[in-house]
Backbone as a chain_set.jsonl record, in Angstrom:
{"seq": "MKYWTMILLAGFTLVPLTVVAKAADMGGAAPVTEQDISGIYLRGDLGGSYLNWSGGGNSWAFIGDAGIGYQFDQNFRADLTYNRTSDFTPSAGNTLSTSTIMANGYYDWKNESSFTPYLGAGLGYGWQWGGGAIPSDQGIAVGLKAGVAYEMTNNLALDIGYRFNDILAPSQSTPEHQVAAGLRVKF", "coords": {"N": [[-45.421, -16.904, 138.037], [-47.281, -16.331, 136.07], [-45.754, -15.979, 133.791], [-44.83, -18.51, 133.068], [-47.244, -19.577, 132.337], [-47.754, -18.048, 130.045], [-45.674, -18.996, 128.445], [-46.382, -21.694, 128.144], [-48.845, -21.356, 126.811], [-47.924, -20.178, 124.441], [-46.459, -22.333, 123.459], [-48.53, -24.218, 123.044], [-49.908, -22.954, 121.005], [-48.273, -23.445, 118.891], [-48.551, -26.133, 118.36], [-50.703, -26.858, 116.474], [-49.417, -26.067, 114.093], [-47.356, -27.922, 113.879], [-48.787, -30.274, 113.393], [-50.027, -29.744, 110.91], [-47.728, -29.334, 109.35], [-46.508, -31.855, 109.542], [-48.449, -33.438, 108.337], [-48.277, -32.51, 105.74], [-45.893, -33.618, 105.048], [-46.337, -36.315, 104.717], [-46.225, -37.622, 102.301], [-43.95, -39.095, 101.831], [-40.408, -39.347, 102.125], [-38.226, -37.205, 100.458], [-35.14, -37.433, 98.61], [-32.309, -36.1, 100.298], [-30.589, -33.199, 99.481], [-27.644, -31.108, 98.954], [-28.595, -28.528, 98.668], [-30.948, -28.672, 100.157], [-29.896, -28.808, 102.705], [-28.251, -26.492, 103.195], [-28.669, -22.875, 103.418], [-30.557, -19.754, 103.633], [-32.263, -18.69, 106.582], [-35.123, -17.688, 108.569], [-35.949, -16.738, 111.893], [-37.939, -16.904, 114.889], [-38.812, -16.371, 118.277], [-40.521, -16.97, 121.404], [-40.799, -16.529, 124.924], [-39.708, -16.89, 128.352], [-37.797, -15.04, 130.802], [-35.421, -15.115, 133.383], [-34.097, -12.889, 135.607], [-31.068, -12.748, 137.082], [-29.9, -10.825, 139.126], [-27.482, -8.595, 140.476], [-28.098, -6.109, 141.446], [-30.38, -5.984, 142.994], [-33.474, -7.622, 143.833], [-34.631, -10.717, 142.33], [-36.289, -11.496, 139.209], [-38.961, -12.328, 136.887], [-39.573, -12.084, 133.347], [-41.158, -11.418, 130.172], [-40.009, -12.565, 126.979], [-39.038, -11.923, 123.581], [-37.818, -12.659, 120.362], [-36.231, -12.125, 117.162], [-34.728, -13.112, 114.086], [-32.26, -13.46, 111.433], [-30.602, -15.903, 109.52], [-28.0, -18.213, 108.387], [-27.607, -21.464, 107.192], [-24.826, -23.307, 106.954], [-23.835, -25.915, 106.47], [-24.708, -29.332, 107.26], [-24.062, -29.239, 109.961], [-23.155, -26.681, 110.859], [-24.271, -23.383, 111.556], [-25.245, -19.903, 111.496], [-26.495, -16.84, 112.908], [-28.028, -13.552, 113.016], [-29.477, -11.894, 115.586], [-32.16, -10.141, 117.117], [-33.053, -9.477, 120.387], [-35.5, -8.995, 122.855], [-36.325, -8.198, 126.118], [-38.849, -7.584, 128.39], [-39.802, -5.469, 131.05], [-38.76, -6.38, 133.736], [-39.171, -6.556, 137.25], [-37.302, -5.919, 139.6], [-37.403, -4.836, 142.179], [-39.722, -3.123, 144.354], [-41.385, -0.55, 142.644], [-39.351, -0.241, 140.812], [-38.129, -0.869, 137.549], [-36.809, -2.832, 134.826], [-35.722, -3.258, 131.551], [-34.394, -5.069, 128.759], [-32.467, -5.141, 125.712], [-30.898, -6.789, 122.996], [-28.594, -7.048, 120.274], [-27.257, -9.606, 118.542], [-24.632, -11.57, 117.172], [-24.617, -14.923, 116.393], [-23.249, -18.205, 116.627], [-23.661, -21.667, 115.825], [-23.529, -25.174, 116.601], [-24.874, -27.994, 115.243], [-25.963, -31.21, 116.125], [-26.464, -33.459, 113.981], [-28.515, -36.301, 113.328], [-30.092, -39.525, 112.871], [-32.724, -39.107, 113.549], [-35.64, -36.895, 113.787], [-35.032, -34.997, 115.61], [-32.719, -32.569, 116.572], [-30.099, -31.845, 118.534], [-28.363, -28.911, 119.795], [-25.604, -26.59, 120.314], [-24.564, -23.263, 121.121], [-23.036, -19.97, 120.764], [-22.832, -16.445, 121.379], [-22.123, -13.008, 120.472], [-22.382, -9.535, 120.918], [-24.141, -6.427, 121.171], [-25.752, -4.607, 123.796], [-28.619, -3.078, 125.424], [-29.851, -1.505, 128.361], [-32.788, -0.541, 129.929], [-33.682, 1.34, 132.503], [-36.005, 1.962, 135.19], [-37.397, 4.012, 137.755], [-35.289, 3.725, 140.503], [-33.321, 2.448, 139.112], [-30.639, 2.718, 136.9], [-30.306, 3.52, 133.366], [-28.334, 1.854, 130.889], [-25.641, 0.612, 128.75], [-23.797, -1.84, 126.812], [-21.297, -4.36, 125.945], [-22.65, -7.447, 124.824], [-23.039, -10.852, 125.681], [-23.576, -14.339, 125.032], [-24.734, -17.71, 125.664], [-25.978, -20.768, 124.348], [-28.253, -23.538, 124.273], [-30.07, -26.321, 123.101], [-32.805, -28.01, 121.437], [-33.875, -28.85, 118.194], [-36.784, -29.611, 116.406], [-37.358, -31.068, 113.434], [-39.876, -30.384, 111.393], [-40.513, -30.271, 108.699], [-38.52, -30.219, 105.65], [-37.984, -27.533, 105.544], [-38.926, -26.284, 107.836], [-38.616, -25.86, 111.283], [-39.191, -26.588, 114.701], [-38.008, -24.996, 117.48], [-36.668, -25.381, 120.65], [-35.235, -24.054, 123.496], [-32.583, -23.168, 125.851], [-31.077, -20.178, 127.003], [-28.313, -18.261, 128.053], [-27.911, -14.978, 128.627], [-26.044, -11.952, 128.847], [-25.547, -8.558, 129.539], [-22.804, -6.654, 129.592], [-22.527, -4.046, 131.039], [-21.106, -0.851, 132.045], [-22.1, 0.14, 134.573], [-23.675, -1.911, 135.649], [-24.244, -5.425, 135.34], [-26.449, -7.638, 133.567], [-27.358, -10.573, 134.027], [-29.206, -13.001, 132.408], [-31.383, -15.798, 132.429], [-32.813, -17.546, 130.021], [-35.669, -19.166, 128.64], [-37.045, -20.443, 125.772], [-39.315, -20.926, 122.981], [-39.709, -21.484, 119.515], [-39.926, -20.863, 115.935], [-38.064, -21.894, 113.046], [-37.629, -20.985, 109.792], [-36.598, -22.095, 106.744], [-35.293, -20.971, 103.632]], "CA": [[-46.195, -18.003, 137.51], [-47.977, -15.941, 134.853], [-44.856, -16.098, 132.643], [-44.86, -19.91, 132.644], [-48.517, -19.752, 131.64], [-47.575, -17.487, 128.698], [-44.804, -19.898, 127.686], [-47.189, -22.863, 127.786], [-49.802, -20.958, 125.783], [-47.174, -20.018, 123.189], [-46.155, -23.68, 122.976], [-49.747, -24.853, 122.541], [-50.291, -22.35, 119.726], [-47.403, -24.008, 117.856], [-48.929, -27.53, 118.107], [-51.381, -27.045, 115.179], [-48.454, -25.936, 112.998], [-46.624, -29.183, 113.728], [-49.693, -31.256, 112.796], [-50.155, -29.392, 109.492], [-46.446, -29.569, 108.696], [-46.282, -33.288, 109.459], [-49.388, -33.958, 107.341], [-47.742, -32.16, 104.425], [-44.735, -34.466, 104.825], [-46.745, -37.711, 104.688], [-46.052, -38.19, 100.979], [-42.697, -39.836, 101.732], [-39.233, -38.494, 102.207], [-37.459, -36.982, 99.236], [-33.709, -37.488, 98.884], [-31.752, -34.855, 100.813], [-29.505, -32.662, 98.67], [-26.901, -30.023, 99.593], [-29.473, -27.367, 98.661], [-31.868, -28.856, 101.271], [-29.176, -28.636, 103.963], [-27.771, -25.123, 103.382], [-29.558, -21.818, 102.972], [-30.974, -18.675, 104.527], [-33.448, -18.97, 107.395], [-35.659, -16.689, 109.493], [-36.317, -17.354, 113.159], [-38.662, -16.106, 115.869], [-38.995, -17.113, 119.522], [-41.208, -16.366, 122.545], [-40.505, -17.284, 126.138], [-39.562, -16.178, 129.616], [-36.427, -14.795, 131.216], [-35.201, -14.903, 134.806], [-32.985, -11.974, 135.822], [-30.269, -13.05, 138.272], [-29.269, -9.511, 139.129], [-26.815, -8.204, 141.718], [-28.577, -4.79, 141.86], [-31.643, -6.075, 143.727], [-34.119, -8.934, 143.81], [-34.696, -11.419, 141.054], [-37.613, -11.343, 138.645], [-39.259, -12.938, 135.597], [-40.123, -11.19, 132.323], [-41.486, -11.998, 128.864], [-39.021, -12.273, 125.936], [-39.313, -12.217, 122.194], [-36.696, -12.314, 119.489], [-36.345, -12.41, 115.734], [-33.409, -13.077, 113.477], [-32.008, -14.008, 110.107], [-29.379, -16.684, 109.596], [-27.58, -19.03, 107.251], [-27.172, -22.835, 107.487], [-23.688, -23.531, 106.065], [-23.879, -27.341, 106.133], [-25.618, -29.992, 108.19], [-23.663, -29.029, 111.353], [-22.84, -25.309, 111.254], [-25.13, -22.287, 111.144], [-25.024, -18.633, 112.199], [-27.569, -15.876, 112.692], [-28.027, -12.245, 113.653], [-30.755, -11.926, 116.292], [-32.563, -9.065, 118.028], [-33.759, -10.044, 121.539], [-36.102, -7.97, 123.72], [-36.917, -8.647, 127.374], [-39.554, -6.402, 128.885], [-40.378, -5.21, 132.368], [-38.381, -7.011, 134.993], [-39.444, -5.725, 138.426], [-36.42, -6.468, 140.636], [-37.825, -4.34, 143.488], [-40.93, -2.295, 144.271], [-41.214, 0.755, 142.012], [-38.221, -0.244, 139.883], [-38.263, -1.77, 136.403], [-35.647, -2.954, 133.961], [-35.926, -3.965, 130.291], [-33.145, -5.209, 128.024], [-32.469, -5.494, 124.288], [-29.58, -7.111, 122.453], [-28.38, -7.479, 118.889], [-26.157, -10.53, 118.742], [-24.219, -12.529, 116.147], [-24.548, -16.224, 117.053], [-22.796, -19.378, 115.889], [-24.238, -22.89, 116.385], [-23.152, -26.489, 116.107], [-26.004, -28.91, 115.287], [-25.617, -32.629, 116.09], [-27.408, -34.174, 113.115], [-28.603, -37.737, 113.559], [-31.106, -40.157, 112.031], [-34.073, -38.741, 113.977], [-36.079, -35.533, 113.458], [-34.581, -34.131, 116.695], [-31.327, -32.158, 116.419], [-29.589, -31.01, 119.624], [-27.381, -27.917, 119.363], [-24.941, -25.659, 121.236], [-24.215, -22.037, 120.426], [-22.489, -18.838, 121.51], [-23.078, -15.194, 120.68], [-21.456, -11.779, 120.891], [-23.045, -8.391, 120.315], [-24.268, -5.21, 121.968], [-27.029, -4.592, 124.481], [-29.112, -1.873, 126.089], [-30.674, -1.69, 129.553], [-33.637, 0.618, 130.203], [-34.102, 1.291, 133.894], [-37.069, 2.832, 135.667], [-37.291, 4.181, 139.198], [-33.917, 3.948, 140.956], [-32.392, 1.675, 138.282], [-30.171, 3.531, 135.78], [-30.183, 2.931, 132.024], [-26.929, 1.682, 130.527], [-25.424, -0.206, 127.56], [-22.477, -2.444, 126.784], [-21.09, -5.603, 125.198], [-23.553, -8.534, 125.193], [-22.539, -12.196, 125.425], [-24.62, -15.342, 125.218], [-24.524, -19.137, 125.455], [-27.256, -21.357, 123.976], [-28.346, -24.995, 124.142], [-31.454, -26.692, 122.879], [-33.092, -29.052, 120.465], [-34.787, -28.464, 117.116], [-37.564, -30.708, 115.832], [-37.567, -30.773, 112.022], [-41.221, -30.776, 110.974], [-40.346, -30.492, 107.26], [-37.159, -29.828, 105.259], [-37.827, -26.081, 105.649], [-39.553, -25.741, 109.038], [-38.188, -26.542, 112.507], [-39.602, -26.078, 116.007], [-36.791, -24.871, 118.27], [-36.88, -25.165, 122.077], [-33.897, -23.958, 124.047], [-32.155, -22.359, 126.988], [-30.036, -19.21, 126.669], [-27.783, -17.368, 129.07], [-27.504, -13.708, 128.015], [-25.588, -10.959, 129.807], [-25.066, -7.276, 129.025], [-21.705, -6.253, 130.467], [-22.539, -2.584, 131.066], [-20.206, -0.32, 133.075], [-22.699, 0.322, 135.9], [-24.292, -3.142, 136.135], [-24.471, -6.461, 134.342], [-27.802, -8.182, 133.677], [-27.373, -11.981, 133.623], [-30.554, -13.534, 132.205], [-31.563, -17.204, 132.088], [-33.991, -17.51, 129.167], [-36.208, -20.389, 128.056], [-37.903, -19.973, 124.676], [-39.7, -21.836, 121.898], [-39.988, -20.712, 118.305], [-39.856, -21.523, 114.634], [-37.033, -21.541, 112.069], [-38.118, -21.244, 108.448], [-35.476, -22.018, 105.8], [-35.676, -20.674, 102.256]], "C": [[-46.883, -17.628, 136.202], [-47.083, -16.082, 133.62], [-44.796, -17.539, 132.143], [-46.153, -20.203, 131.898], [-48.404, -19.22, 130.221], [-46.707, -18.402, 127.843], [-45.593, -21.123, 127.24], [-48.204, -22.524, 126.703], [-49.114, -20.775, 124.434], [-46.835, -21.383, 122.596], [-47.368, -24.375, 122.384], [-50.216, -24.23, 121.231], [-49.446, -22.897, 118.579], [-47.79, -25.442, 117.484], [-49.677, -27.699, 116.791], [-50.433, -26.923, 113.981], [-47.689, -27.233, 112.788], [-47.478, -30.25, 113.073], [-49.824, -31.001, 111.301], [-48.858, -29.699, 108.751], [-46.169, -31.058, 108.541], [-47.207, -33.923, 108.427], [-48.888, -33.66, 105.929], [-46.558, -33.045, 104.059], [-45.093, -35.932, 104.627], [-46.509, -38.386, 103.341], [-44.784, -38.998, 100.827], [-41.528, -38.886, 101.684], [-38.535, -38.41, 100.852], [-35.977, -37.092, 99.57], [-33.193, -36.109, 99.312], [-30.578, -34.444, 99.938], [-28.79, -31.565, 99.448], [-27.748, -28.76, 99.661], [-30.492, -27.459, 99.797], [-31.197, -28.56, 102.609], [-28.797, -27.182, 104.191], [-28.803, -24.116, 102.9], [-29.885, -20.805, 104.05], [-32.194, -19.125, 105.328], [-33.847, -17.743, 108.213], [-36.066, -17.417, 110.755], [-37.088, -16.377, 114.028], [-38.95, -16.952, 117.085], [-39.795, -16.286, 120.522], [-40.87, -17.191, 123.769], [-40.45, -16.406, 127.358], [-38.099, -16.062, 129.993], [-36.385, -14.523, 132.711], [-33.957, -14.047, 134.959], [-32.315, -12.314, 137.14], [-29.353, -11.858, 138.497], [-28.681, -9.158, 140.479], [-27.345, -6.87, 142.253], [-29.877, -4.836, 142.64], [-32.172, -7.488, 143.685], [-34.106, -9.537, 142.424], [-36.121, -11.378, 140.531], [-37.71, -12.05, 137.298], [-39.81, -11.896, 134.647], [-40.349, -11.981, 131.035], [-40.402, -11.623, 127.865], [-39.584, -12.606, 124.557], [-38.073, -11.895, 121.389], [-36.981, -12.736, 118.06], [-34.953, -12.321, 115.132], [-33.397, -13.655, 112.077], [-30.667, -14.727, 110.166], [-29.08, -17.442, 108.323], [-27.086, -20.379, 107.76], [-26.071, -23.164, 106.483], [-23.622, -24.974, 105.573], [-24.745, -28.011, 107.183], [-25.268, -29.738, 109.658], [-23.493, -27.571, 111.768], [-23.837, -24.312, 110.681], [-24.813, -21.058, 111.981], [-26.218, -17.727, 111.939], [-27.295, -14.57, 113.419], [-29.418, -12.087, 114.251], [-30.935, -10.678, 117.152], [-33.419, -9.697, 119.124], [-34.249, -8.906, 122.417], [-36.722, -8.651, 124.932], [-37.578, -7.443, 128.014], [-39.994, -6.552, 130.331], [-40.065, -6.206, 133.466], [-38.782, -6.044, 136.105], [-38.605, -6.255, 139.59], [-36.737, -5.978, 142.046], [-39.007, -3.402, 143.281], [-40.61, -0.927, 143.668], [-40.08, 0.841, 141.01], [-38.463, -1.256, 138.772], [-36.971, -1.78, 135.602], [-36.045, -3.759, 132.734], [-34.591, -4.023, 129.572], [-33.42, -5.52, 126.554], [-31.046, -5.808, 123.88], [-29.673, -7.348, 120.95], [-27.12, -8.329, 118.942], [-25.907, -11.385, 117.502], [-23.961, -13.851, 116.858], [-24.022, -17.294, 116.106], [-23.288, -20.633, 116.594], [-23.579, -24.125, 115.793], [-24.343, -27.405, 116.325], [-25.5, -30.346, 115.212], [-26.687, -33.362, 115.29], [-27.35, -35.658, 113.408], [-29.726, -38.283, 112.682], [-32.536, -39.783, 112.406], [-34.417, -37.32, 113.508], [-35.638, -34.532, 114.513], [-33.093, -33.849, 116.555], [-30.909, -31.306, 117.609], [-28.527, -30.047, 119.098], [-26.785, -27.168, 120.545], [-24.578, -24.424, 120.444], [-23.636, -20.995, 121.362], [-22.705, -17.585, 120.678], [-22.319, -14.028, 121.289], [-22.141, -10.627, 120.186], [-23.047, -7.192, 121.23], [-25.659, -5.176, 122.59], [-27.322, -3.282, 125.18], [-29.968, -2.267, 127.271], [-31.468, -0.413, 129.773], [-34.186, 0.484, 131.608], [-35.225, 2.269, 134.172], [-37.014, 2.894, 137.177], [-35.847, 4.485, 139.556], [-32.88, 3.211, 140.111], [-31.958, 2.523, 137.087], [-30.222, 2.774, 134.448], [-28.705, 2.854, 131.681], [-26.851, 0.834, 129.258], [-24.021, -0.779, 127.596], [-22.439, -3.684, 125.912], [-22.046, -6.665, 125.727], [-22.924, -9.869, 124.803], [-23.664, -13.195, 125.682], [-24.118, -16.754, 124.967], [-25.888, -19.769, 125.237], [-27.146, -22.877, 123.916], [-29.815, -25.339, 123.941], [-31.586, -27.845, 121.913], [-34.087, -28.504, 119.449], [-35.49, -29.718, 116.616], [-37.894, -30.329, 114.401], [-38.913, -31.313, 111.577], [-41.267, -31.051, 109.483], [-38.901, -30.146, 106.932], [-36.911, -28.344, 105.484], [-38.364, -25.478, 106.936], [-39.137, -26.565, 110.252], [-38.748, -25.813, 113.72], [-38.373, -26.13, 116.896], [-37.166, -24.587, 119.727], [-35.504, -25.129, 122.729], [-33.76, -23.072, 125.26], [-31.069, -21.416, 126.495], [-29.604, -18.48, 127.928], [-27.309, -16.126, 128.334], [-27.073, -12.748, 129.114], [-25.117, -9.719, 129.06], [-24.04, -6.768, 130.02], [-21.571, -4.736, 130.431], [-21.639, -2.086, 132.185], [-20.829, -0.228, 134.473], [-23.267, -0.962, 136.483], [-24.352, -4.165, 135.005], [-25.852, -7.051, 134.595], [-27.816, -9.634, 133.191], [-28.807, -12.526, 133.58], [-30.481, -15.014, 131.841], [-32.885, -17.287, 131.326], [-34.363, -18.911, 128.683], [-37.201, -19.941, 126.996], [-38.207, -21.107, 123.687], [-40.026, -20.98, 120.691], [-39.832, -21.546, 117.059], [-38.669, -20.992, 113.848], [-37.569, -21.954, 110.71], [-36.968, -21.024, 107.481], [-36.001, -21.797, 104.386], [-34.756, -21.334, 101.267]], "O": [[-47.058, -18.473, 135.324], [-47.589, -16.283, 132.516], [-44.72, -17.773, 130.937], [-46.165, -20.98, 130.943], [-48.894, -19.852, 129.284], [-46.968, -18.57, 126.652], [-45.487, -21.545, 126.088], [-48.407, -23.31, 125.777], [-49.655, -21.171, 123.401], [-46.91, -21.574, 121.382], [-47.269, -25.042, 121.354], [-50.857, -24.905, 120.425], [-49.855, -22.823, 117.42], [-47.409, -25.925, 116.418], [-49.336, -28.605, 116.03], [-50.623, -27.598, 112.97], [-47.402, -27.608, 111.651], [-46.974, -31.049, 112.285], [-49.742, -31.936, 110.505], [-48.883, -30.257, 107.655], [-45.647, -31.482, 107.51], [-46.803, -34.844, 107.718], [-49.061, -34.476, 105.025], [-46.252, -33.206, 102.878], [-44.193, -36.735, 104.382], [-46.588, -39.611, 103.251], [-44.559, -39.553, 99.751], [-41.66, -37.743, 101.246], [-38.292, -39.423, 100.196], [-35.594, -36.863, 100.718], [-33.592, -35.085, 98.756], [-29.677, -35.243, 99.682], [-29.276, -31.135, 100.494], [-27.632, -27.995, 100.618], [-30.871, -26.429, 100.355], [-31.856, -28.109, 103.545], [-29.005, -26.672, 105.292], [-29.684, -24.432, 102.1], [-29.538, -20.975, 105.219], [-33.05, -19.849, 104.82], [-33.022, -16.879, 108.51], [-36.48, -18.575, 110.705], [-36.911, -15.164, 113.918], [-39.296, -18.126, 116.956], [-39.757, -15.056, 120.494], [-40.677, -18.404, 123.676], [-41.05, -15.332, 127.409], [-37.266, -16.864, 129.572], [-37.218, -13.787, 133.24], [-32.88, -14.426, 134.498], [-32.925, -12.182, 138.201], [-28.184, -11.874, 138.112], [-29.306, -9.392, 141.513], [-27.07, -6.526, 143.402], [-30.436, -3.777, 142.925], [-31.411, -8.441, 143.522], [-33.624, -8.929, 141.468], [-37.065, -11.24, 141.31], [-36.702, -12.336, 136.651], [-40.444, -10.932, 135.076], [-39.799, -13.066, 130.845], [-39.914, -10.493, 127.884], [-40.471, -13.444, 124.401], [-37.353, -10.949, 121.709], [-37.839, -13.575, 117.788], [-34.107, -11.559, 115.6], [-34.368, -14.247, 111.606], [-29.715, -14.239, 110.775], [-29.791, -17.336, 107.324], [-26.244, -20.435, 108.656], [-26.343, -23.288, 105.289], [-23.379, -25.221, 104.392], [-25.449, -27.328, 107.926], [-26.1, -29.997, 110.528], [-23.675, -27.256, 112.944], [-24.203, -24.37, 109.507], [-24.192, -21.156, 113.04], [-26.871, -17.82, 110.9], [-26.451, -14.494, 114.312], [-30.419, -12.137, 113.536], [-30.008, -10.22, 117.819], [-34.402, -10.377, 118.828], [-33.508, -7.963, 122.693], [-37.538, -9.563, 124.797], [-36.95, -6.395, 128.169], [-40.48, -7.597, 130.764], [-40.964, -6.803, 134.058], [-38.732, -4.83, 135.91], [-39.12, -6.953, 140.463], [-36.374, -6.641, 143.018], [-39.26, -2.945, 142.166], [-39.695, -0.235, 144.113], [-39.867, 1.897, 140.414], [-38.941, -2.363, 139.021], [-36.154, -0.863, 135.689], [-36.641, -4.828, 132.862], [-33.749, -3.142, 129.743], [-34.456, -6.082, 126.201], [-30.1, -5.178, 124.353], [-30.7, -7.79, 120.435], [-26.053, -7.855, 119.331], [-26.845, -11.863, 116.864], [-23.184, -13.906, 117.811], [-24.326, -17.277, 114.913], [-23.332, -20.673, 117.824], [-23.132, -24.125, 114.646], [-24.784, -27.585, 117.46], [-24.699, -30.675, 114.337], [-27.684, -33.826, 115.842], [-26.289, -36.21, 113.699], [-30.254, -37.561, 111.836], [-33.468, -40.101, 111.668], [-33.587, -36.635, 112.908], [-35.844, -33.331, 114.34], [-32.292, -34.776, 116.433], [-31.319, -30.149, 117.698], [-27.871, -30.319, 118.092], [-27.37, -27.113, 121.626], [-24.312, -24.503, 119.244], [-23.727, -21.112, 122.584], [-22.757, -17.637, 119.449], [-21.928, -14.055, 122.455], [-22.45, -10.715, 118.997], [-22.093, -6.955, 121.971], [-26.626, -5.653, 121.995], [-26.428, -2.493, 125.486], [-30.721, -3.238, 127.207], [-30.897, 0.677, 129.802], [-35.037, -0.362, 131.883], [-35.378, 3.276, 133.481], [-36.622, 1.919, 137.819], [-35.242, 5.393, 138.987], [-31.682, 3.334, 140.366], [-32.807, 3.001, 136.335], [-30.185, 1.544, 134.417], [-27.914, 3.685, 132.126], [-27.878, 0.388, 128.747], [-23.155, -0.278, 128.312], [-23.409, -4.018, 125.232], [-22.238, -6.779, 126.938], [-22.345, -9.998, 123.724], [-24.584, -12.926, 126.454], [-23.205, -16.974, 124.171], [-26.862, -19.36, 125.868], [-26.105, -23.431, 123.563], [-30.695, -24.72, 124.54], [-30.626, -28.554, 121.613], [-35.022, -27.785, 119.803], [-34.863, -30.76, 116.426], [-38.63, -29.371, 114.17], [-39.09, -32.519, 111.403], [-41.973, -31.956, 109.039], [-38.129, -29.813, 107.831], [-35.76, -27.923, 105.603], [-38.271, -24.264, 107.119], [-39.276, -27.788, 110.269], [-38.776, -24.583, 113.764], [-37.76, -27.186, 117.05], [-37.908, -23.643, 119.998], [-34.7, -26.044, 122.551], [-34.672, -22.339, 125.643], [-30.237, -21.795, 125.672], [-30.431, -18.124, 128.766], [-26.404, -16.207, 127.504], [-27.668, -12.728, 130.191], [-24.383, -9.813, 128.076], [-24.376, -6.482, 131.169], [-20.617, -4.203, 129.864], [-21.421, -2.795, 133.167], [-20.147, -0.495, 135.463], [-23.336, -1.095, 137.705], [-24.495, -3.797, 133.839], [-26.367, -6.975, 135.71], [-28.239, -9.902, 132.067], [-29.521, -12.512, 134.583], [-29.634, -15.432, 131.051], [-33.954, -17.12, 131.914], [-33.499, -19.726, 128.36], [-38.1, -19.149, 127.281], [-37.472, -22.088, 123.577], [-40.556, -19.878, 120.828], [-39.633, -22.76, 117.112], [-38.305, -19.821, 113.951], [-37.919, -23.114, 110.493], [-36.421, -19.925, 107.392], [-37.021, -22.364, 103.993], [-34.94, -21.185, 100.059]]}, "num_chains": 1, "name": "protein.A"}
């Protein structure tokens, strides 16, 4: 339950940013150009992750990630993201943390509203750090993503989404169901 509280608190800290960003946009909409659509962006997210693990019980943990990406056109974008999940406790005295570096591709469904739903997939490499009886390992990382972005300005979007991440390590896989909220800032 404490992880949901952290997610809600993280979401409430983003609310003032949306008010300020929307107030800055009140001057009227400028015409959208190709330069407004494409470009480099930075992203950061906070949230929670549920470990659906075959090596023991299931557990919740806090996640954070950061990345850099490029918006190719109004529908396609890609990014390179580092994701860190800390301190799952699948059983008494045992801990597990994960990290991934993943290249992700996304398809954005642009429409007339400020809300843009998206789907994505990623491939990369991941590390598992075990404590207690859980071994450390590493392997190929895969991910699937779905969510919605709320465009507060032409350069700032609030992103809320679900991700399935898994590290396919030789000794154990770590399927995670992640829910996160964050910001994308385009330059």
